[in-house]
C-alpha positions in Angstrom: 83.1 206.1 96.8 86.6 207.8 95.5 89.7 208.2 97.5 92.2 210.6 98.2 96.0 210.9 98.9 96.9 213.3 100.9 100.3 214.1 101.1 103.0 216.2 103.1 106.4 216.4 102.0 109.6 218.0 103.2 112.5 217.2 100.8 116.0 216.5 102.2 117.5 215.0 98.8 115.8 216.4 95.6 117.5 214.3 93.4 116.8 211.3 94.8 113.0 212.6 95.1 113.1 213.5 91.9 113.6 209.9 90.7 110.4 208.8 93.0 108.5 211.4 91.5 109.2 210.3 88.1 108.5 206.4 89.0 105.4 207.1 91.3 103.4 208.9 88.5 102.9 206.0 86.6 102.6 203.8 89.5 99.9 206.1 90.3 98.1 206.8 87.2 97.8 203.3 86.7 95.7 202.6 89.7 93.0 205.1 88.1 95.3 207.9 90.4 94.9 211.8 89.3 96.6 214.8 90.8 94.5 217.4 92.1 97.4 219.4 93.3 101.3 219.0 93.5 103.7 221.3 95.2 101.7 224.6 94.6 100.9 227.8 96.8 99.7 227.0 100.4 99.2 228.5 103.0 99.6 226.6 106.5 96.9 227.1 108.9 97.4 224.6 111.5 99.9 221.7 112.2 103.3 221.2 111.1 104.5 222.7 108.1 106.0 221.3 104.7 107.4 222.7 101.7 105.6 220.2 99.3 101.9 219.0 99.4 99.7 216.5 97.0 96.2 215.9 96.4 96.1 212.5 93.8 92.0 211.4 93.9 91.4 207.6 92.6 88.3 206.0 91.4 88.5 203.9 95.0 89.1 203.7 98.6 90.5 200.0 97.5 92.2 201.0 94.3 94.2 203.9 96.3 95.6 200.8 99.0 96.3 199.2 96.5 98.2 201.5 94.7 100.3 202.2 97.5 100.9 198.6 98.1 102.1 197.8 94.9 105.6 196.9 93.6 105.7 199.6 91.4 104.8 201.7 93.7 106.9 200.3 96.7 109.9 200.7 94.2 109.6 204.6 93.6 109.4 204.9 97.1 112.5 203.3 97.7 113.9 206.7 96.5 112.1 208.6 98.8 112.9 206.7 101.7 116.2 208.6 102.8 115.0 211.6 100.7 112.0 212.9 102.4 110.1 213.9 105.6 106.6 212.5 104.4 102.9 211.9 106.3 101.0 210.6 103.9 97.2 209.8 104.5 94.4 208.0 102.6 90.9 209.5 103.0 87.5 207.9 101.5 85.8 211.2 100.4 82.3 212.0 101.3 79.2 211.4 99.1 77.5 214.9 97.7 74.6 215.5 99.6 71.1 213.9 97.7 69.2 216.2 95.6 
C-alpha cells in the first residue's frame, strides 16, 4: 500500500527553510516520493492553522519511514529545525474497494 506524508508548517525563517526545501526534494524523490500538494490554497476547517501544507505520496509506508530516517533527509531537516514549527504524520493509504 502507498503512504502519504502530511505536513503542516509555519515557516519562521524563510531563508533557512528554503535550504531545507531545496535539499528535501531530492531526498524525497530518491525514496519514490511524489508531491501531491505543496503550499497551495487551503481552507482550515478544524485544528491548528499552519500556512504551509504539504502532501507527498510514497510507494509504501516503509519507503516513507525510510526516507524520513535517511541521512539525506535528516541533513535537509537540520535547516528546518529552528526555522519552522512543523507537524508531520505518515499515513498508509486505504486500499480502493474491491469491484
